[in-house]
C-alpha positions in Angstrom: 62.7 127.8 71.5 63.4 129.8 68.3 65.1 127.7 65.7 68.6 128.8 64.7 69.2 128.7 60.9 73.0 128.2 61.0 74.1 125.8 58.2 76.2 122.8 59.1 77.9 119.9 57.3 76.4 116.6 58.4 79.9 115.4 59.1 80.2 118.0 61.9 77.3 116.5 63.8 77.8 114.3 66.9 74.8 112.2 68.0 74.9 112.1 71.8 73.0 108.9 72.0 75.7 107.2 69.8 78.4 108.5 72.1 76.9 106.4 75.0 76.4 103.3 72.9 78.3 100.1 73.9 80.4 97.8 71.7 81.9 100.4 69.4 84.7 99.0 67.2 87.2 101.6 68.5 86.5 101.2 72.2 89.3 100.1 74.5 89.0 99.4 78.2 91.1 101.7 80.3 90.2 100.6 83.9 88.0 97.8 85.1 87.3 97.3 88.8 84.5 95.7 90.8 83.0 99.2 91.4 83.3 100.8 88.0 84.6 100.4 84.4 86.1 103.0 82.2 86.4 102.8 78.4 87.9 105.1 75.8 86.9 105.6 72.2 87.3 108.0 69.3 84.2 109.1 67.4 83.9 111.9 64.8 86.9 113.8 65.9 86.1 113.5 69.6 87.8 111.4 72.4 85.1 109.9 74.5 85.5 108.4 78.0 82.6 106.4 79.4 82.3 105.5 83.1 79.8 102.7 84.0 79.0 101.7 87.5 78.5 98.1 88.8 75.8 99.1 91.3 73.8 101.5 89.1 72.3 100.1 85.9 71.2 102.9 83.6 73.6 105.6 84.9 76.6 106.4 82.6 79.0 109.4 82.7 80.6 110.6 79.4 83.6 112.9 79.1 83.8 114.1 75.5 86.8 116.1 74.2 86.8 117.6 70.8 90.4 117.1 69.9 92.6 120.1 68.8 92.8 120.7 65.1 91.6 123.1 62.5 88.9 125.6 63.5 85.5 124.1 63.0 81.9 124.1 64.1 80.5 121.1 65.8 76.8 120.3 66.3 75.6 118.1 69.2 72.3 116.4 68.4 69.7 114.6 70.6 66.9 112.9 68.8 63.6 113.4 70.6 61.4 116.1 72.1 63.9 117.3 74.6 63.9 120.4 76.7 66.6 122.1 78.9 66.0 123.1 82.5 68.3 124.7 85.1 69.4 122.2 87.7 69.4 123.0 91.5 72.5 120.8 91.9 74.3 122.9 89.3 74.4 122.8 85.5 71.4 121.8 83.4 68.9 118.9 83.1 67.8 117.7 79.6 64.5 115.9 79.7 62.4 114.2 77.1 58.6 113.8 77.0 58.8 110.2 75.8 58.5 107.7 78.6 61.2 105.4 77.3 63.7 108.2 76.5 66.8 108.8 78.8 67.5 112.0 80.5 70.8 113.9 80.8 72.6 116.1 83.3 75.2 118.6 82.1 77.2 119.7 85.1 78.8 122.6 83.3 78.8 124.4 79.9 81.4 123.3 77.3 84.9 124.6 78.1 87.7 125.2 75.6 91.2 124.4 76.8 94.8 124.5 75.7 97.0 121.7 77.1 100.7 120.8 77.0 102.1 117.4 76.1 101.7 116.3 79.7 98.1 117.2 80.0 98.6 120.3 82.1 96.0 122.9 81.4 97.5 126.2 80.1 94.4 128.2 79.3 90.7 127.6 80.0 87.6 129.6 79.2 83.9 128.9 78.2 83.5 127.6 74.7 81.4 129.7 72.3 77.9 128.3 71.8 76.8 129.8 68.5 73.5 128.2 68.2 70.7 126.3 69.9 68.1 124.4 67.8 64.9 123.0 69.0 62.3 121.5 66.7 59.8 118.6 67.0 61.9 115.5 67.4 65.3 117.0 67.7 67.4 119.2 70.0 70.9 120.5 69.0 73.4 123.0 70.2 76.3 124.3 68.2 79.9 124.9 69.5 82.7 126.8 67.8 86.0 125.0 68.2 89.0 127.4 67.6 92.2 126.2 66.0 94.5 124.3 68.3 92.1 124.2 71.2 90.3 121.2 72.8 86.7 121.6 73.9 85.5 119.5 76.9 82.0 118.4 77.7 80.7 116.3 80.6 77.4 114.5 80.4 75.6 112.1 82.7 72.9 109.9 81.1 70.1 108.3 83.1 67.7 105.7 81.7 64.1 105.9 82.9 64.9 103.1 85.3 67.5 105.4 86.9 65.2 108.3 87.4 66.0 108.5 91.1 69.3 110.3 90.2 67.4 113.0 88.3 65.0 113.5 91.3 68.0 113.8 93.7 69.6 116.4 91.4 66.4 118.4 91.5 66.2 118.4 95.4 69.6 118.9 96.9 69.6 119.3 100.7 70.9 122.5 102.4 74.0 120.5 103.4 74.6 119.6 99.7 74.6 123.3 98.8 77.0 124.7 101.4 80.5 125.8 100.6 83.4 123.4 101.2 87.1 124.1 101.3 89.4 122.0 99.1 92.7 120.9 100.6 94.7 121.0 97.4 93.7 124.3 95.8 92.4 126.2 98.9 89.3 127.1 96.8 85.6 126.5 97.5 83.0 124.3 95.9 79.3 124.3 96.7 77.1 122.1 94.6 77.7 118.6 93.1 78.2 120.1 89.7 81.3 122.0 91.1 83.1 118.7 91.3 83.5 118.9 87.5 85.6 122.0 87.8 88.2 119.5 89.1 87.2 116.2 87.3 88.2 117.1 83.7 88.1 114.5 80.9 88.6 111.7 83.4 91.4 113.2 85.4 91.3 115.1 88.7 92.9 118.6 88.6 93.4 121.3 91.2 90.7 123.9 91.1 93.2 126.7 90.3 96.0 127.8 88.1 99.2 127.7 90.1 100.7 131.1 91.0 104.1 130.6 89.2 103.5 128.8 85.9 99.8 129.7 85.5 98.7 126.2 84.7 96.4 123.6 86.2 97.9 120.3 87.3 96.5 117.0 88.4 96.2 116.5 92.2 95.3 113.4 94.2 95.2 115.7 97.3 92.3 117.5 95.6 90.7 114.2 94.7 90.8 113.1 98.3 89.2 116.3 99.5 86.3 115.8 97.0 86.0 112.1 98.0 85.7 113.0 101.8 83.3 115.8 101.0 81.0 113.5 99.0 81.0 110.9 101.8 80.2 113.6 104.3 77.2 114.8 102.3 75.6 111.4 101.8 72.5 110.7 103.8 70.6 107.4 104.2 68.1 107.4 101.3 69.8 110.5 99.9 71.5 111.3 96.6 73.0 108.0 95.4 74.7 109.9 92.6 77.3 111.2 95.1 78.4 107.6 95.7 78.8 107.1 91.9 80.9 110.3 91.7 83.1 108.9 94.4 83.6 105.7 92.4 84.5 107.9 89.5 87.2 109.6 91.5 88.7 106.1 92.3 88.9 105.0 88.7 90.2 108.4 87.7 93.1 108.0 90.0 93.8 104.4 89.0 93.7 105.3 85.3 96.3 108.0 85.8 98.6 105.9 88.1 102.0 105.3 86.5 103.3 101.7 86.1 105.7 102.3 89.0 102.7 103.1 91.3 103.3 106.8 91.4 101.4 109.9 90.4 103.3 112.7 88.7 102.3 116.4 88.6 104.8 118.7 86.9 104.1 121.5 89.5 107.5 123.2 89.5 109.4 122.2 86.3 108.8 121.6 82.6 109.0 117.9 83.3 106.7 115.7 85.4 108.1 115.5 88.9 106.1 114.0 91.7 104.8 116.0 94.7 104.6 113.4 97.4 102.0 115.2 99.5 99.7 115.0 96.5 100.6 111.3 96.0 99.7 110.6 99.6 96.2 112.0 98.9 95.8 109.2 96.4 97.0 106.6 98.9 94.4 107.9 101.4 91.6 107.9 98.8 92.4 104.4 97.6 92.6 103.2 101.3 89.1 104.7 101.9 87.7 103.0 98.8 89.3 99.7 99.7 87.9 99.9 103.3 84.4 100.5 102.0 84.2 98.2 99.0 87.1 95.7 99.4 87.7 95.6 95.7 90.8 93.6 94.7 91.7 96.0 91.8 91.7 98.9 94.3 93.9 96.9 96.6 96.4 96.4 93.8 96.5 100.1 93.1 96.8 100.9 96.8 99.7 98.5 97.3 101.6 100.0 94.3 101.0 103.5 95.6 102.3 102.6 99.0 105.4 101.0 97.6 106.1 104.1 95.5 105.9 106.5 98.5 107.8 104.3 100.8 110.9 104.4 98.6 111.9 108.1 98.5 113.6 108.6 101.9 116.8 109.7 103.5 118.7 107.9 106.3 119.6 110.6 108.9 121.6 110.2 112.1 118.3 110.6 114.0 116.3 108.1 111.8 114.4 107.8 108.5 113.2 111.0 106.8 110.6 110.9 104.1 111.0 113.3 101.2 108.7 116.1 100.0 109.1 115.6 96.3 111.1 113.8 93.6 113.3 116.8 92.9 115.2 116.0 96.1 116.8 113.1 94.3 119.6 115.3 92.9 121.1 118.8 92.9 120.4 119.1 89.2 116.7 118.5 89.7 116.6 120.9 92.6 118.1 123.6 90.5 115.5 123.0 87.8 112.8 123.8 90.2 114.0 127.4 90.5 113.6 127.4 94.3 116.5 128.5 96.5 117.8 125.7 98.7 120.7 125.0 101.1 123.1 122.0 100.3 123.5 121.2 104.0 124.6 118.0 105.7 122.9 118.5 109.1 122.1 115.2 110.8 124.1 113.5 108.1 121.4 114.0 105.5 121.9 114.2 101.8 122.6 117.8 100.6 119.3 117.9 98.7 117.0 116.7 101.5 114.8 119.7 102.5 113.6 118.3 105.9 110.1 119.4 105.3 108.0 118.3 108.3 104.4 118.2 107.0 105.0 115.8 104.1 107.2 113.6 106.3 104.4 113.3 108.8 101.9 112.7 106.0 103.9 109.9 104.6 104.2 108.2 108.0 100.4 108.4 108.4 99.7 107.2 104.8 101.9 104.2 105.1 100.5 103.2 108.5 97.0 103.6 107.1 98.0 101.1 104.4 99.4 98.7 107.1 96.2 98.9 109.2 94.0 98.1 106.3 96.1 95.4 104.5 97.9 93.8 107.4 101.2 94.3 105.6 104.2 94.9 107.9 106.8 95.6 105.2 107.1 99.3 106.0 106.9 99.0 109.8 110.7 99.3 110.4 111.0 102.5 108.4 107.8 103.9 110.0 109.2 103.3 113.4 112.5 104.9 112.4 110.7 107.9 110.9 108.7 108.3 114.1 111.9 108.4 116.1 113.3 111.1 113.8 110.2 113.1 114.2 110.3 112.8 118.0 113.9 113.7 118.1 113.6 116.8 115.9 110.5 118.1 117.7 112.2 117.7 121.1 115.2 119.8 120.1 115.3 123.2 122.0 118.8 124.6 121.3 119.7 128.3 121.9 116.5 128.9 123.8 117.4 132.4 124.9 118.4 133.4 121.4 115.3 132.0 119.8 113.1 133.8 122.4 114.6 137.1 121.4 114.4 136.3 117.7 110.8 135.1 117.8 109.8 138.1 119.8 111.0 140.1 116.9 109.4 137.7 114.4 106.1 138.2 116.3 106.2 141.9 115.5 106.2 141.1 111.8 103.1 139.0 112.2 101.0 141.7 113.9 97.8 142.9 112.1 98.3 146.1 110.3 96.2 148.3 112.7 98.0 147.0 115.8 101.4 147.4 114.0 100.6 151.1 113.3 100.0 151.7 117.0 103.4 150.4 118.1 105.8 152.9 119.6 108.4 154.2 117.1 111.3 152.0 118.4 109.2 148.9 118.0 108.1 149.9 114.6 111.8 150.2 113.7 112.5 146.8 115.1 109.6 145.4 113.2 110.8 146.8 109.9 114.4 145.6 110.5 113.1 142.2 111.4 111.1 141.9 108.2 113.9 143.2 106.0 117.0 141.7 107.7 116.1 139.0 110.2 113.5 136.9 108.2 115.7 136.5 105.1 118.6 135.3 107.3 116.7 133.2 109.8 117.8 130.0 108.0 121.4 130.7 109.1 120.3 130.4 112.8 118.3 127.3 112.1 121.2 125.6 110.4 123.5 126.4 113.4 120.9 125.6 116.0 118.4 123.2 114.4 114.9 123.2 115.8 111.3 123.3 114.5 109.2 124.0 117.6 109.8 127.7 118.4 109.1 129.7 121.6 105.5 130.8 121.6 104.3 127.6 120.0 104.9 128.1 116.3 106.0 125.0 114.4 108.4 125.7 111.5 107.9 123.8 108.2 111.5 122.9 107.3 115.2 123.2 108.1 116.8 123.4 104.7 115.0 126.1 102.7 115.8 129.8 102.6 112.3 131.2 103.0 110.4 131.9 106.2 106.7 131.8 106.6 104.1 130.8 109.2 101.6 129.7 106.5 102.2 126.0 107.2 101.8 126.3 110.9 98.2 125.0 110.9 99.1 122.3 108.4 101.8 121.1 110.8 99.2 121.0 113.6 96.9 119.0 111.5 99.6 116.5 110.5 101.0 116.1 114.0 97.5 115.5 115.3 97.0 112.8 112.6 100.2 111.2 113.7 99.1 111.3 117.3 95.8 109.6 116.4 97.6 106.7 114.7 100.3 106.5 117.5 98.7 107.6 120.7 101.8 106.5 122.6 103.6 109.5 121.1 103.4 112.3 123.6 103.0 115.6 121.6 100.2 117.0 123.7 102.3 119.9 125.0 103.5 120.8 121.6 100.0 120.7 120.1 98.5 122.7 123.0 101.0 125.5 122.5 100.7 125.4 118.7 96.9 125.5 118.8 97.0 128.4 121.2 99.3 130.3 118.8 97.0 129.6 115.9 93.9 130.7 117.8 95.5 134.0 118.8 93.2 136.7 117.3 96.2 138.6 116.1 97.5 135.6 114.2 94.1 135.0 112.6 93.8 138.7 111.6 97.3 138.5 110.1 96.3 135.5 107.9 93.0 137.2 106.9 94.9 140.5 106.0 97.5 138.6 104.0 94.8 136.4 102.3 96.3 133.2 103.5 93.4 130.9 102.6 95.7 127.9 103.2 96.4 128.8 106.8 92.8 129.6 107.7 91.3 126.6 106.0 93.8 124.2 107.5 93.2 125.8 110.9 89.6 124.7 110.8 90.8 121.2 109.7 93.4 121.1 112.5 91.0 122.2 115.2 88.5 119.6 114.1 91.2 116.9 114.1 92.2 118.0 117.6 88.6 117.6 118.7 88.6 114.0 117.4 91.6 113.0 119.6 90.7 114.9 122.7 87.5 115.7 124.5 88.9 119.0 125.8 86.3 121.8 125.6 89.1 124.3 124.6 89.6 122.5 121.3 85.8 122.8 120.7 86.1 126.6 121.3 89.0 126.8 118.9 86.9 124.9 116.3 83.8 127.1 116.6 85.7 130.3 116.5 87.8 129.1 113.5 84.7 128.2 111.6 83.4 131.7 112.1 86.6 133.2 110.8 86.6 130.9 107.8 83.0 131.7 107.0 83.8 135.4 107.1 86.7 134.9 104.7 84.4 133.0 102.3 86.4 129.8 102.6 83.7 127.2 103.4 84.4 124.3 105.7 87.0 121.6 105.1 85.4 118.3 104.2 86.4 116.5 107.4 84.1 118.6 109.5 81.1 116.7 108.0 82.3 113.7 110.1 83.1 111.3 107.2 86.9 111.4 106.8 87.6 107.6 106.7 91.1 108.3 108.2 89.3 109.6 111.3 86.1 107.6 111.4 86.0 104.0 110.2 83.5 103.4 107.5 81.3 101.3 109.8 81.3 103.9 112.6 80.3 106.9 110.5 77.2 108.8 111.6 75.6 110.9 108.8 75.9 114.6 109.2 72.5 116.2 109.9 71.4 118.8 107.3 70.2 122.1 108.9 66.9 123.7 107.8 68.6 127.1 107.7 71.3 127.9 105.1 72.9 130.2 107.7 74.0 127.2 109.9 77.3 125.3 109.4 77.7 122.0 111.1 80.8 120.2 112.4 80.0 116.6 113.0 82.1 115.0 115.8 79.9 111.9 116.0 81.2 108.4 115.6 79.8 104.9 116.5 77.5 105.4 119.5 78.8 108.9 120.3 76.7 111.9 119.2 78.3 115.3 119.2 77.9 118.3 116.8 78.9 121.9 116.8 76.7 124.4 115.0 77.9 127.8 113.8 75.8 130.9 112.9 77.9 133.4 111.0 74.9 135.7 110.2 74.0 138.8 112.2 70.7 137.4 113.5 69.9 134.6 115.9 68.7 131.4 114.1 66.4 128.8 115.8 68.1 125.4 115.3 65.9 123.1 113.2 66.8 120.2 111.0 65.9 119.4 107.4 67.3 115.8 107.7 69.1 113.6 110.2 68.2 115.3 113.5 70.1 113.9 116.5 67.6 114.0 119.4 68.6 114.1 123.0 71.6 116.3 122.8 72.5 118.7 125.6 73.5 122.1 124.3 76.1 124.6 125.7 77.4 127.9 124.4 81.0 128.9 123.7 81.5 129.4 127.5 80.2 126.0 128.4 76.9 127.3 129.8 73.6 125.5 129.1 72.1 127.0 125.9 68.6 125.6 126.0 66.1 124.3 128.6 65.7 120.6 128.7 63.6 119.4 125.8 63.6 122.8 124.1 65.2 123.5 120.7 68.1 125.8 121.1 68.6 129.2 119.3 72.1 129.7 117.8 73.1 133.3 118.7 74.2 135.7 115.9 78.0 135.5 115.2 78.4 132.5 117.6 78.1 128.8 118.0 76.7 126.0 120.1 77.9 122.6 121.0 75.5 119.7 121.4 76.6 116.3 122.8 75.3 113.5 125.0 77.4 114.6 128.0 78.1 118.3 128.2 80.5 118.3 131.1 83.1 120.9 130.1 
């Protein structure tokens, strides 16, 4: 490389080897568990977080933040004959010729950020690298740090004894490079390096700026999606580094957990309120980590998180109702959110309780997951009462004739644009009036005749908000299925069948595609997968295969659960690794668990693809097409048709 002749003061230089050194006077321990330890230090105008891992000597991750201050130039230096290479897993590898020298992985280029006092990210863009110096015995790169901005860097360091990590980064499998849909931000990641678009200076953020305030917030829901994705991509003898990144997610959540056990987000206001759906993501992640490693420190954090989420509830006439967020504690807080709400007393609730279904279901599931792992019965009475409230509300069918007429009109507003244009003039008028007059006032009917399950199968999200939308319909299917898995004695089969049929309607899917509802489409794949794990019905497999095609066309990627490693669905000891296809065109949904082998393979390309495996082939499967017909002769490898899918399982009776 050509040497850059920019002049620098020596005080502006940061030696990267020194950043990883142990025993620095200013170091303080932030988190210590049996699986990983995190320390924090300040060196040369930079905050440095070091993550070390109990099972991996010689592998250390460093988050380095150049703290905001005056504009300056900072020079990062590595002593030795280092060279930089592009990394197939994302980012860059930095290697040295000397046998004893460590190697480095940089998942991303330096990023400059402006943050508020709560750590929310206000702006974000690549930092300016003004120089790169390479000379015998030294490699340095130069970063411009603007006034009042922080600059973040992430580096992994591997000693020669840990060279297996570098080799894994250089040879990711096809499965490790395929797109995955994140539950929190509805965005897509592909390679391992993409995780560090979310894991920023030791905290886990959503991979997006929110639509209202244009800032990035921390999210345990996003962290859980990353965790499940990394478990799903792990293969026996594969990239052990993914396991270390999972441990890093665990200590990132523990280090951000408040003394009261909660996580706070500041999504809707200028203060730091808690979004309980996000908090529950942290409960599920810690539960998965505790199930796998049994670490006492993780158990302490899990117990605190469960206690925090068990407290915010309302006592209704029909039973316990878990809240959606901490703003529901008072009218003043609700007003600060800027959202329109109804101070209603239906079912004897507090005026501020929004009766949001999906978070209520999610909390029931999270608390029961805690019970099943820890044996604690302290929340059982409230869980039982909350299930009764759920059952009662979902059973309500008042004003059936009225709702049938109203939801016929609502259905016209959900038609795809082309089909809507073909409607006769009278129906086009009804459609327009429904959109402009009915939808804004639909809450009035719901308050007079409360119900959530509507004619035609749609499940509404709430009873005490002013807005209408079907965007949470698939989330409700997912959460109701999760509840059914934990409590199979609850009979929601008819509700789920009708709801799934409504979501699978091609007109509804086209509506979500046209309106760019990534959330609805991504969670429909997740919901269909969840349905397949509680029922052997072939119809659910058809929903899943078709939904995966739609999601692939929309550029979403697959939700992490489809890889077959969501610990909520499949116990750690019963997990069957997801096979990695030889073709990058093939997407896999892994329905296997324990001794059961079942996978669904999707080909979204416009050419047939012979099914071959790069890693983890499951021999002896019988293959059928989307109509349940045999797809391959006995003993012959199947061919996945263009724009279609196949199902392979040990017993293919449909």
